[in-house]
C-alpha positions, 0 to 999 in steps of 0.5 A, a space after each residue: 591019416 585020421 579023419 576028424 570031427 571038429 567040435 566047435 564050442 563058444 564060451 564066455 566067463 560065466 560058463 567057462 567053469 563048465 568046460 571041464 565037464 564038457 571035455 570029460 564028455 568028449 573024452 568019453 566018446 568012442 569013434 570008429 577006427 580012423 576017426 578022431 575029434 578035435 575041440 575048438 574053444 572060442 572065447 566070445 571076447 578076450 579076457 583072463 576069465 576063460 584060459 584057466 579052464 581050457 583043458 591041457 589037451 593037444 586035441 583042444 584049440 583055444 581062440 579069443 575074439 576081440 578084447 573090447 567087444 563080444 559078438 554073441 555065440 554065433 559070431 564066436 562059433 563062426 570065427 571057430 570055423 577058421 580052425 575047423 578042418 575036419 569033414 564034420 562040425 559038431 556043436 557043444 555049448 560050453 555048459 552042455 554034455 555029450 552022452 556017451 556014443 553020441 558023436 558015433 551015432 551021428 557020424 554013422 547016420 551021415 556016413 551011411 547016407 550022403 543025401 543027409 546034410 545034418 543030424 540031430 538027437 534027443 536031448 535032456 534038460 540037466 537040472 541043478 540037482 543033477 536030475 534030468 527032464 525030457 522034452 515032449 514031441 520028439 519026432 520019429 527016429 530016422 530022416 527029417 525031410 525038408 520043410 518038416 522042422 520049419 513047418 513044426 516051428 511055425 505051428 508051435 510058437 516058434 519051437 522046433 521038434 529037434 534041438 539045435 544044440 545037438 547038431 552035427 553038420 557036414 562042414 561044407 554045407 555049414 560054410 555054404 549057408 554062412 555059419 550062424 546067423 548074426 543075431 543076439 540069440 536064436 542064432 542056432 535055431 536060424 541055422 537049423 531052420 536053414 539046413 532043414 530048408 535045403 537038405 534032409 537031416 536025421 534024428 536019433 531017438 537015443 539021448 545025445 546031449 544034456 542041456 544044462 539049465 542054470 541061472 547064468 545061461 543066456 536063454 535064461 535071462 530076461 532079454 532073451 524073451 523080450 517080446 519085441 526083440 523075439 518077434 524081430 528074431 523070429 521074423 528074420 529066422 523065418 524069412 531067411 528059411 523061406 528064402 532058402 526054400 524058394 531058391 532052388 538050391 539043395 544039398 547035395 547039389 548034384 542029387 537031383 537039383 532044386 528041392 521042392 517043399 513037401 
């Protein structure tokens, strides 16, 4: 019986045409013997705009939200967890692409060390002309200890040194944290910081994701950088992370009990 990684993707109408390229990047993944992947594509809302772009592949599950309301990508991803029955959940935004070997590298890191709750990797911006650009300040290849991402985020204008769109997470840990935060944006950063406050992580120096930059992306809209809303989002993201850090709970619970902030 195969073990599998469940890839979770939130999608809405404007980003649906990119699903074909995301699917191609999944099909290029090679996993160890005994492993496979499943892809849960969850529409944020219910329209006729997305289904035509969902690949005809038995490994793909397509689900929709409410017809009269969009909840945002965090809500869509959390709903998708109802169909995520694998041991690991991989995040893949509809407009992004995995690089060859990304899933296998993430999986190898977590399978080798049960004290790691999540894995991330280097990401490159995929620009409209097809070129790529890197991010400054990548951490060293290897483990990320509890509190490191939060401290860097606070010291660098709320920017983490690892990209939340590259996460592979143990499903049980993701469920224990309640999935993604109920925010209009930064819901993935909120999850990353929560994970970092209760568990060790991993960073791969090899590029694992091409993060598409395009006119219609949510993070490129003016509302995303509205100062008042951004301040509110960052405040609640930080408050949740600090509350978790001081709660005394850590992952895995049986491996030494409460975790101390470094």
